[in-house]
MARBA-3410 file (N, C-alpha, C, O; in Angstrom, 1 decimal):
207
58.9,-127.4,61.5,59.8,-126.6,60.7,58.9,-125.5,59.9,59.3,-124.4,59.9 ~ 57.7,-126.0,59.4,56.9,-125.0,58.7,56.4,-123.9,59.6,56.4,-122.7,59.2 ~ 56.0,-124.3,60.8,55.6,-123.3,61.8,56.7,-122.3,62.1,56.4,-121.1,62.3 ~ 57.9,-122.8,62.2,59.1,-121.9,62.5,59.3,-120.9,61.4,59.6,-119.7,61.6 ~ 59.2,-121.4,60.1,59.4,-120.5,59.0,58.3,-119.4,58.9,58.6,-118.3,58.6
57.1,-119.8,59.2,56.0,-118.8,59.2,56.3,-117.8,60.3,55.9,-116.6,60.1 ~ 56.9,-118.1,61.4,57.2,-117.1,62.4,58.4,-116.2,62.0,58.4,-115.1,62.4 ~ 59.4,-116.8,61.3,60.5,-116.0,61.0,60.3,-115.0,59.8,60.9,-114.0,59.8 ~ 59.3,-115.3,58.9,59.1,-114.5,57.8,58.8,-113.0,58.1,59.4,-112.1,57.6 ~ 57.8,-112.8,59.0,57.5,-111.4,59.4,58.7,-110.7,60.0,59.0,-109.5,59.8
59.5,-111.5,60.8,60.7,-110.9,61.5,61.7,-110.5,60.5,62.3,-109.4,60.6 ~ 61.9,-111.3,59.5,62.9,-111.0,58.4,62.5,-109.7,57.6,63.3,-108.9,57.3 ~ 61.2,-109.6,57.3,60.7,-108.5,56.6,60.9,-107.2,57.4,61.3,-106.2,56.9 ~ 60.6,-107.3,58.7,60.8,-106.1,59.6,62.3,-105.7,59.6,62.6,-104.5,59.7 ~ 63.2,-106.7,59.7,64.6,-106.4,59.7,65.1,-105.7,58.5,65.8,-104.8,58.5
64.6,-106.2,57.3,65.0,-105.6,56.0,64.5,-104.2,55.9,65.2,-103.3,55.5 ~ 63.3,-103.9,56.3,62.7,-102.6,56.3,63.5,-101.7,57.2,63.7,-100.5,56.9 ~ 63.8,-102.2,58.4,64.5,-101.4,59.4,65.9,-101.0,59.0,66.4,-99.9,59.4 ~ 66.5,-101.8,58.1,67.9,-101.5,57.7,67.9,-100.7,56.4,69.0,-100.3,55.9 ~ 66.7,-100.4,55.8,66.7,-99.7,54.6,67.0,-98.2,54.6,67.4,-97.6,53.6
66.9,-97.6,55.8,67.3,-96.2,56.0,66.2,-95.3,55.6,66.4,-94.1,55.6 ~ 65.0,-95.8,55.2,63.9,-94.9,54.8,63.3,-94.3,56.1,63.5,-94.7,57.2 ~ 62.6,-93.2,55.8,61.9,-92.5,56.9,60.9,-93.4,57.7,60.7,-93.2,58.9 ~ 60.3,-94.3,56.9,59.3,-95.1,57.5,59.9,-96.1,58.6,59.2,-96.6,59.4 ~ 61.2,-96.3,58.5,61.8,-97.3,59.4,62.3,-96.6,60.6,62.7,-97.3,61.6
62.3,-95.3,60.7,62.8,-94.6,61.9,61.8,-94.5,63.0,60.6,-94.2,62.7 ~ 62.2,-94.7,64.1,61.4,-94.5,65.3,62.0,-93.5,66.3,63.2,-93.5,66.4 ~ 61.2,-92.8,67.0,61.6,-91.9,67.9,61.2,-92.3,69.3,60.0,-92.4,69.6 ~ 62.1,-92.6,70.2,61.8,-93.0,71.5,61.7,-91.8,72.4,62.5,-90.9,72.4 ~ 60.6,-91.8,73.2,60.4,-90.7,74.1,61.5,-90.8,75.3,61.8,-91.9,75.7
61.9,-89.7,75.7,62.9,-89.7,76.8,62.3,-90.3,78.1,61.0,-90.2,78.3 ~ 63.1,-90.8,79.0,62.5,-91.4,80.2,61.8,-90.3,81.0,62.2,-89.1,80.9 ~ 60.9,-90.7,81.9,60.2,-89.7,82.7,61.1,-88.9,83.5,60.8,-87.7,83.8 ~ 62.2,-89.4,84.0,63.1,-88.7,84.9,64.3,-88.1,84.2,65.3,-87.9,84.8 ~ 64.2,-87.9,82.8,65.3,-87.4,82.1,65.8,-86.1,82.6,67.0,-85.8,82.5
64.9,-85.2,83.1,65.3,-83.9,83.5,66.3,-84.0,84.7,67.1,-83.1,84.9 ~ 66.2,-85.1,85.4,67.1,-85.3,86.6,68.6,-85.4,86.1,69.5,-85.2,86.9 ~ 68.8,-85.8,84.8,70.1,-86.1,84.4,70.7,-84.9,83.5,71.7,-85.0,82.9 ~ 69.9,-83.8,83.4,70.4,-82.7,82.6,71.2,-81.8,83.5,70.9,-81.6,84.7 ~ 72.3,-81.2,83.0,73.1,-80.3,83.7,73.5,-79.2,82.8,74.2,-79.4,81.8
73.1,-78.0,83.1,73.4,-76.9,82.2,74.7,-76.1,82.5,75.0,-75.1,81.9 ~ 75.5,-76.7,83.4,76.8,-76.1,83.7,76.7,-75.0,84.8,77.8,-74.5,85.2 ~ 75.6,-74.7,85.3,75.5,-73.6,86.3,75.2,-74.1,87.7,75.6,-73.6,88.7 ~ 74.4,-75.2,87.7,74.0,-75.8,89.0,74.4,-77.3,89.1,74.3,-78.0,88.0 ~ 74.8,-77.7,90.2,75.1,-79.1,90.4,73.8,-79.9,90.7,73.1,-79.5,91.7
73.4,-80.9,90.0,72.2,-81.6,90.3,72.2,-82.2,91.7,73.3,-82.5,92.2 ~ 71.1,-82.3,92.3,71.0,-82.8,93.7,71.5,-84.2,93.8,72.0,-84.6,94.8 ~ 71.3,-85.0,92.7,71.7,-86.4,92.8,73.2,-86.6,92.6,73.7,-87.7,92.8 ~ 73.9,-85.6,92.2,75.4,-85.7,92.0,76.1,-85.8,93.3,75.8,-85.1,94.3 ~ 77.1,-86.7,93.4,77.9,-86.8,94.6,78.8,-85.6,94.8,79.1,-84.9,93.9
79.1,-85.4,96.1,80.0,-84.2,96.4,81.4,-84.4,95.8,82.1,-83.5,95.5 ~ 81.8,-85.7,95.7,83.2,-86.0,95.2,83.1,-87.3,94.5,82.6,-88.3,95.0 ~ 83.7,-87.4,93.3,83.6,-88.6,92.5,84.7,-89.6,92.9,84.6,-90.8,92.7 ~ 85.9,-89.0,93.4,86.9,-89.9,93.9,87.8,-90.5,92.8,88.3,-91.6,92.9 ~ 87.9,-89.8,91.6,88.7,-90.3,90.5,90.2,-90.1,90.8,90.5,-89.1,91.5
91.0,-91.0,90.4,92.4,-90.8,90.5,93.0,-91.0,91.9,92.2,-91.5,92.8 ~ 94.2,-90.7,92.1,94.9,-90.9,93.4,96.0,-89.9,93.4,96.4,-89.3,92.4 ~ 96.5,-89.7,94.6,97.6,-88.8,94.9,98.9,-89.3,94.2,99.2,-90.5,94.2 ~ 99.6,-88.4,93.5,100.8,-88.8,92.8,102.0,-88.9,93.8,102.3,-88.0,94.5 ~ 102.6,-90.1,93.9,103.7,-90.3,94.8,105.0,-89.7,94.2,105.0,-89.4,93.0
106.0,-89.5,95.0,107.2,-89.0,94.5,107.8,-89.9,93.4,108.4,-89.5,92.4 ~ 107.7,-91.2,93.6,108.2,-92.2,92.6,107.5,-92.1,91.3,108.1,-92.2,90.2 ~ 106.2,-91.8,91.4,105.4,-91.7,90.1,105.7,-90.4,89.4,105.8,-90.4,88.2 ~ 105.9,-89.3,90.2,106.3,-88.1,89.5,107.6,-88.2,88.9,107.9,-87.6,87.8 ~ 108.5,-88.9,89.5,109.9,-89.1,89.0,109.9,-89.8,87.6,110.8,-89.5,86.8
108.9,-90.6,87.4,108.8,-91.3,86.1,108.6,-90.4,84.9,109.0,-90.6,83.8 ~ 107.9,-89.3,85.2,107.5,-88.3,84.2,108.5,-87.1,84.2,108.6,-86.4,83.2 ~ 109.1,-86.9,85.3,110.0,-85.7,85.4,111.4,-86.1,84.8,112.4,-86.2,85.5 ~ 111.4,-86.2,83.5,112.7,-86.6,82.8,113.2,-85.6,81.8,114.0,-85.9,80.9 ~ 112.7,-84.4,81.9,113.1,-83.4,80.9,114.6,-83.0,81.2,115.0,-83.1,82.4
115.3,-82.5,80.2,116.7,-82.1,80.4,116.8,-80.7,79.9,116.4,-80.3,78.8 ~ 117.3,-79.8,80.8,117.5,-78.4,80.4,118.7,-78.2,79.5,119.6,-79.0,79.5 ~ 118.8,-77.0,78.9,120.0,-76.7,78.0,121.3,-76.8,78.8,122.3,-77.1,78.3 ~ 121.2,-76.4,80.1,122.5,-76.4,80.9,122.8,-77.8,81.4,123.8,-77.9,82.1 ~ 122.0,-78.8,81.1,122.4,-80.2,81.4,121.7,-80.7,82.7,121.8,-81.9,83.0
121.0,-79.8,83.4,120.2,-80.2,84.6,119.2,-81.2,84.1,118.4,-81.0,83.2 ~ 119.2,-82.4,84.8,118.2,-83.4,84.4,118.9,-84.6,83.7,118.2,-85.7,83.6 ~ 120.1,-84.5,83.3,120.8,-85.6,82.7,121.0,-86.7,83.7,121.4,-86.4,84.8 ~ 120.7,-87.9,83.3,120.9,-89.0,84.3,122.3,-89.6,84.3,123.1,-89.2,83.5 ~ 122.6,-90.4,85.3,123.9,-91.1,85.2,124.0,-92.0,84.0,123.0,-92.4,83.4
125.3,-92.4,83.7,125.5,-93.2,82.5,126.5,-92.6,81.6,126.9,-91.4,81.7 ~ 126.8,-93.3,80.5,127.7,-92.8,79.5,127.7,-93.6,78.3,127.3,-94.8,78.3 ~ 128.2,-93.1,77.2,128.2,-93.8,76.0,129.3,-93.3,75.0,129.5,-92.0,75.0 ~ 130.0,-94.1,74.3,131.1,-93.7,73.4,130.6,-93.7,72.0,129.5,-94.1,71.6 ~ 131.4,-93.1,71.1,131.1,-93.0,69.7,130.9,-94.4,69.1,130.0,-94.7,68.3
131.9,-95.3,69.4,131.8,-96.6,68.9,130.6,-97.4,69.3,130.0,-98.1,68.5 ~ 130.2,-97.2,70.6,129.0,-97.9,71.1,127.8,-97.3,70.4,126.8,-98.0,70.1 ~ 127.8,-96.0,70.2,126.7,-95.3,69.5,126.5,-95.7,68.1,125.4,-95.7,67.5 ~ 127.6,-96.1,67.4,127.5,-96.6,66.0,126.7,-97.9,66.0,125.8,-98.0,65.1 ~ 126.8,-98.7,67.0,126.0,-100.0,67.0,124.6,-99.7,67.3,123.7,-100.3,66.7
124.3,-98.8,68.2,122.9,-98.4,68.5,122.3,-97.8,67.3,121.1,-98.1,67.0 ~ 123.0,-96.9,66.6,122.5,-96.2,65.4,122.1,-97.2,64.3,121.1,-97.2,63.7 ~ 123.0,-98.2,64.1,122.8,-99.1,63.0,121.6,-100.1,63.3,121.1,-100.7,62.4 ~ 121.3,-100.3,64.6,120.2,-101.1,64.9,118.9,-100.4,64.9,117.9,-100.8,64.4 ~ 118.9,-99.2,65.5,117.6,-98.5,65.8,117.3,-97.3,64.9,116.2,-96.8,64.9
118.3,-96.7,64.3,118.2,-95.4,63.6,118.3,-95.5,62.1,117.8,-94.6,61.4 ~ 119.1,-96.4,61.6,119.5,-96.4,60.2,118.3,-96.5,59.2,118.4,-96.0,58.1 ~ 117.3,-97.2,59.6,116.1,-97.4,58.7,115.5,-96.1,58.4,115.0,-95.9,57.3 ~ 115.5,-95.1,59.3,114.8,-93.9,59.1,115.7,-92.7,58.6,115.3,-91.8,57.9 ~ 117.0,-92.8,59.0,117.9,-91.7,58.8,119.1,-92.1,57.9,119.9,-91.2,57.6
119.2,-93.3,57.4,120.2,-93.7,56.5,121.5,-94.0,57.2,121.7,-93.6,58.3 ~ 122.4,-94.7,56.5,123.7,-95.1,57.0,124.6,-93.9,57.5,125.4,-94.0,58.4 ~ 124.5,-92.8,56.8,125.3,-91.6,57.2,124.5,-90.5,57.8,125.1,-89.4,58.0 ~ 123.3,-90.7,58.0,122.4,-89.6,58.6,121.9,-88.6,57.6,121.4,-87.6,58.0 ~ 122.2,-88.9,56.3,121.8,-87.9,55.3,120.7,-88.5,54.4,120.2,-87.9,53.5
120.4,-89.8,54.6,119.4,-90.5,53.7,118.2,-90.9,54.5,118.1,-90.5,55.7 ~ 117.4,-91.7,53.9,116.3,-92.2,54.6,115.0,-91.4,54.5,115.1,-90.2,54.0 ~ 113.9,-91.9,54.9,112.6,-91.2,54.7,112.4,-90.1,55.7,111.5,-89.2,55.4 ~ 113.1,-90.1,56.8,112.8,-89.1,57.8,113.9,-88.0,57.8,114.7,-88.0,56.9 ~ 113.9,-87.2,58.9,114.8,-86.0,58.9,116.2,-86.3,58.8,116.7,-87.4,59.2
116.9,-85.4,58.1,118.4,-85.6,58.0,119.0,-85.2,59.4,118.5,-84.3,60.0 ~ 120.0,-85.9,59.8,120.7,-85.6,61.0,122.0,-85.0,60.8,122.6,-84.3,61.7 ~ 122.6,-85.1,59.6,124.0,-84.7,59.4,124.0,-83.7,58.2,123.4,-84.0,57.2 ~ 124.8,-82.7,58.3,125.0,-81.7,57.2,126.2,-80.9,57.6,126.3,-80.3,58.7 ~ 127.2,-80.8,56.7,128.4,-80.0,57.0,128.2,-78.6,56.8,129.0,-77.8,57.2
127.1,-78.2,56.2,126.8,-76.8,55.9,126.6,-76.0,57.2,125.7,-76.4,58.0 ~ 127.3,-75.0,57.4,127.2,-74.2,58.6,126.1,-73.1,58.4,125.8,-72.8,57.2 ~ 125.6,-72.6,59.5,124.5,-71.7,59.4,125.1,-70.2,59.4,125.4,-69.6,60.4 ~ 125.2,-69.7,58.2,125.6,-68.3,58.0,124.5,-67.4,58.0,124.5,-66.3,58.7 ~ 123.4,-67.7,57.3,122.2,-66.9,57.2,121.0,-67.7,57.6,120.6,-67.8,58.7
120.5,-68.4,56.6,119.4,-69.3,56.8,119.8,-70.7,56.1,120.0,-70.7,54.9 ~ 120.0,-71.7,56.9,120.4,-73.0,56.3,119.4,-73.6,55.4,118.2,-73.5,55.6 ~ 119.9,-74.2,54.4,119.0,-74.9,53.4,118.4,-76.2,54.0,117.4,-76.7,53.6 ~ 119.1,-76.7,55.0,118.7,-77.9,55.7,118.8,-77.6,57.2,119.7,-76.9,57.6 ~ 118.0,-78.3,58.0,118.0,-78.1,59.4,118.4,-79.5,60.0,117.5,-80.4,60.1
119.6,-79.6,60.5,120.1,-80.9,61.0,120.6,-80.7,62.4,120.6,-79.6,62.9 ~ 121.0,-81.8,63.0,121.6,-81.7,64.4,122.9,-80.8,64.3,123.1,-80.0,65.2 ~ 123.6,-81.0,63.2,124.9,-80.4,63.1,124.8,-78.9,62.9,125.7,-78.2,63.4 ~ 123.9,-78.4,62.1,123.9,-77.0,61.8,122.7,-76.2,62.4,122.6,-75.0,62.1 ~ 121.8,-76.9,63.1,120.6,-76.2,63.6,120.3,-76.4,65.1,119.8,-75.5,65.7
120.7,-77.5,65.6,120.3,-77.8,67.0,121.2,-77.0,68.0,122.4,-77.1,67.9 ~ 120.6,-76.2,68.8,121.4,-75.2,69.6,122.1,-75.8,70.8,123.2,-75.4,71.2 ~ 121.5,-76.9,71.5,122.1,-77.4,72.7,122.2,-79.0,72.6,121.2,-79.6,72.3 ~ 123.4,-79.5,72.7,123.5,-81.0,72.6,122.8,-81.7,73.8,122.3,-82.8,73.6 ~ 122.6,-81.0,74.9,122.0,-81.6,76.1,120.5,-82.0,75.8,120.0,-83.0,76.2
119.8,-81.1,75.0,118.4,-81.4,74.8,118.2,-82.5,73.8,117.1,-83.0,73.6 ~ 119.3,-82.9,73.1,119.2,-84.2,72.3,118.8,-85.4,73.2,118.1,-86.2,72.8 ~ 119.4,-85.4,74.4,119.1,-86.5,75.3,117.6,-86.5,75.6,117.0,-87.6,75.5 ~ 117.1,-85.4,75.9,115.6,-85.3,76.3,114.8,-85.8,75.1,113.8,-86.6,75.3 ~ 115.1,-85.3,73.9,114.3,-85.7,72.8,114.4,-87.1,72.4,113.4,-87.8,72.2
115.6,-87.6,72.3,115.8,-89.0,71.9,115.2,-90.0,72.9,114.6,-91.0,72.6 ~ 115.4,-89.7,74.2,114.8,-90.6,75.2,113.3,-90.7,75.2,112.7,-91.7,75.4 ~ 112.7,-89.6,74.9,111.2,-89.5,74.9,110.6,-90.0,73.5,109.5,-90.6,73.5 ~ 111.3,-89.7,72.4,110.6,-89.9,71.1,111.2,-90.8,70.2,110.6,-91.1,69.1 ~ 112.4,-91.3,70.5,113.1,-92.2,69.5,113.4,-93.6,70.2,113.6,-93.7,71.4
113.4,-94.6,69.3,113.1,-94.7,67.9,111.6,-94.4,67.7,110.8,-94.6,68.6 ~ 111.3,-94.0,66.5,109.9,-93.5,66.3,108.8,-94.5,66.6,107.8,-94.1,67.2 ~ 109.0,-95.8,66.2,108.0,-96.8,66.4,108.0,-97.4,67.8,107.0,-98.0,68.3 ~ 109.2,-97.3,68.5,109.3,-97.9,69.8,110.0,-96.9,70.8,111.0,-97.3,71.3 ~ 109.5,-95.7,71.0,110.2,-94.8,71.9,110.3,-95.3,73.3,109.4,-95.9,73.8
111.4,-95.0,73.9,111.6,-95.3,75.3,112.3,-96.6,75.5,112.5,-97.0,76.7 ~ 112.7,-97.3,74.5,113.3,-98.6,74.7,114.8,-98.5,74.9,115.5,-99.5,75.4 ~ 115.4,-97.3,74.6,116.9,-97.2,74.8,117.2,-97.0,76.2,116.5,-96.3,76.9 ~ 118.3,-97.6,76.7,118.8,-97.3,78.0,119.5,-96.0,78.1,119.8,-95.3,77.1 ~ 119.8,-95.5,79.3,120.5,-94.3,79.5,121.9,-94.3,78.7,122.2,-93.3,78.0
122.6,-95.4,78.8,123.9,-95.5,78.2,123.7,-95.5,76.7,124.5,-94.9,75.9 ~ 122.7,-96.1,76.1,122.5,-96.2,74.7,122.1,-94.8,74.2,122.5,-94.4,73.1 ~ 121.4,-94.0,74.9,121.0,-92.6,74.5,122.3,-91.8,74.4,122.5,-91.1,73.5 ~ 123.1,-91.9,75.5,124.4,-91.1,75.5,125.2,-91.6,74.3,125.9,-90.7,73.6 ~ 125.3,-92.9,74.0,126.1,-93.4,73.0,125.7,-92.9,71.6,126.5,-92.5,70.8
124.4,-93.0,71.3,123.9,-92.6,70.0,124.1,-91.1,69.8,124.3,-90.6,68.7 ~ 124.0,-90.3,70.8,124.2,-88.9,70.7,125.7,-88.6,70.4,126.0,-87.8,69.5 ~ 126.6,-89.4,71.0,128.0,-89.2,70.7,128.3,-89.5,69.3,129.0,-88.8,68.6 ~ 127.6,-90.6,68.8,127.8,-90.9,67.3,127.3,-89.9,66.4,127.9,-89.6,65.4 ~ 126.1,-89.4,66.7,125.5,-88.3,65.8,126.4,-87.1,65.8,126.5,-86.5,64.8
126.9,-86.7,67.0,127.7,-85.5,67.1,129.0,-85.8,66.3,129.6,-84.9,65.7 ~ 129.5,-87.0,66.4,130.7,-87.4,65.6,130.5,-87.3,64.1,131.3,-86.8,63.4 ~ 129.4,-87.8,63.7,129.0,-87.7,62.2,129.0,-86.3,61.8,129.2,-86.0,60.6 ~ 128.6,-85.4,62.6,128.5,-84.0,62.3,129.9,-83.2,62.5,129.9,-82.0,62.4 ~ 130.9,-84.0,62.8,132.2,-83.4,63.1,132.3,-82.4,64.2,133.0,-81.4,64.1
131.5,-82.7,65.2,131.4,-81.8,66.4,132.3,-82.3,67.5,132.9,-81.6,68.3 ~ 132.4,-83.7,67.7,133.2,-84.3,68.7,134.1,-85.3,68.0,133.8,-85.8,66.9 ~ 135.3,-85.6,68.6,136.2,-86.6,68.0,135.7,-88.0,68.1,134.7,-88.3,68.8 ~ 136.4,-88.9,67.4,136.0,-90.3,67.4,136.1,-91.0,68.7,135.5,-92.0,69.0 ~ 137.0,-90.5,69.6,137.1,-91.1,70.9,136.3,-90.5,72.0,136.5,-90.7,73.2
135.3,-89.7,71.6,134.5,-88.9,72.6,133.6,-89.9,73.3,133.1,-90.9,72.8 ~ 133.4,-89.5,74.6,132.4,-90.3,75.5,131.5,-89.2,76.1,131.9,-88.3,76.7 ~ 130.2,-89.4,75.9,129.2,-88.5,76.4,128.6,-89.0,77.7,128.3,-90.2,77.9 ~ 128.5,-88.1,78.7,127.9,-88.3,79.9,127.3,-87.0,80.5,127.3,-86.0,79.8 ~ 126.9,-87.0,81.7,126.3,-85.8,82.3,127.2,-84.7,82.5,126.8,-83.5,82.6
128.5,-84.9,82.4,129.5,-83.8,82.5,130.0,-83.4,81.1,130.2,-82.2,80.8 ~ 130.3,-84.3,80.2,130.8,-84.0,78.9,129.8,-83.4,77.9,130.1,-82.6,77.1 ~ 128.6,-83.9,78.0,127.5,-83.5,77.1,127.2,-82.0,77.2,127.1,-81.3,76.2 ~ 127.1,-81.4,78.4,126.8,-80.0,78.5,128.0,-79.1,78.0,127.8,-78.0,77.7 ~ 129.2,-79.7,78.0,130.4,-79.0,77.5,130.5,-78.9,76.0,131.3,-78.1,75.5
129.7,-79.6,75.3,129.7,-79.6,73.8,129.0,-78.3,73.4,127.9,-78.0,73.7 ~ 129.8,-77.5,72.6,129.2,-76.2,72.0,128.8,-76.5,70.6,129.6,-76.8,69.7 ~ 127.5,-76.4,70.4,126.9,-76.7,69.1,127.1,-75.5,68.2,127.1,-74.3,68.6 ~ 127.4,-75.7,66.9,127.6,-74.6,66.0,126.5,-73.5,65.9,126.8,-72.4,65.6 ~ 125.3,-73.9,66.2,124.2,-73.0,66.1,123.8,-72.4,67.4,122.8,-71.7,67.5
124.6,-72.6,68.5,124.2,-72.1,69.8,123.9,-70.6,69.8,123.0,-70.1,70.4 ~ 124.8,-69.8,69.2,124.7,-68.4,69.2,123.7,-67.8,68.2,123.5,-66.6,68.1 ~ 123.1,-68.7,67.5,122.1,-68.3,66.4,120.7,-68.1,67.0,119.8,-67.6,66.4 ~ 120.5,-68.6,68.2,119.2,-68.5,68.9,119.3,-67.4,70.0,120.4,-67.4,70.7 ~ 118.3,-66.7,70.2,118.3,-65.7,71.2,117.0,-65.8,72.1,116.0,-66.3,71.6
117.1,-65.5,73.3,115.9,-65.6,74.2,114.9,-64.5,73.8,115.3,-63.3,73.5 ~ 113.7,-64.8,73.8,112.6,-63.9,73.5,112.3,-63.1,74.8,111.5,-63.6,75.6 ~ 112.9,-62.0,75.0,112.7,-61.2,76.3,111.8,-60.0,76.0,111.8,-59.1,76.8 ~ 111.0,-60.1,75.0,110.1,-58.9,74.7,109.0,-58.8,75.9,108.5,-59.8,76.4 ~ 108.7,-57.6,76.2,107.7,-57.3,77.2,106.6,-56.4,76.7,106.8,-55.8,75.6
105.5,-56.3,77.4,104.5,-55.4,77.0,103.4,-56.1,76.1,103.4,-57.3,76.1 ~ 102.6,-55.3,75.5,101.6,-55.9,74.6,100.3,-56.2,75.4,100.3,-56.0,76.6 ~ 99.3,-56.6,74.7,98.0,-56.8,75.3,97.9,-58.2,76.0,97.0,-58.4,76.8 ~ 98.8,-59.1,75.6,98.7,-60.4,76.1,97.7,-61.3,75.4,97.4,-62.4,75.8 ~ 97.1,-60.7,74.3,96.1,-61.5,73.5,96.8,-62.1,72.4,97.5,-61.5,71.6
96.6,-63.4,72.3,97.2,-64.2,71.1,96.2,-64.1,70.0,95.1,-64.4,70.1 ~ 96.7,-63.7,68.8,95.9,-63.6,67.6,96.4,-64.5,66.6,95.8,-64.6,65.5
END
């Protein structure tokens, strides 16, 4: 035991000195003799580099389809399925109420409902008075909501919760059913407030 303690003592002292952060504890290791072989200045490919690394694989049509889920303003991209206002109320109360409140006007996150129409500049920006196309609600909700668990809603549930949100904003009646045909037909109050940026010319330089 005594011999072991005598051997540990110098090791412990070295460890304490090495952890002290002083200049005396720092050591500089010389680069390996062949370090130059691993330097790449961006202009020439080193001789030891392979012609092809072989990372990744070809994207199949099925794999691309998993990511190609955007929905255009005209409704192109909307999937099959449907959902009613009453069904959407249940989805909302389970997945949305904690962040947006029971009526879409409370909660810590964005307001979804406001009866104020957009005459000049709205004091609040909600689905009811600011969102220009009801169809893109589908794309946004499917990809980003619920905030903590995005992507868990089924196609029918997304349609349903959209129907309920539109109903809360007095845009569709209580018996409305949203699907790939009825959702593009919804005319949002703010649709004509947005214009396409068709400006041309300029230097093309972003400043």
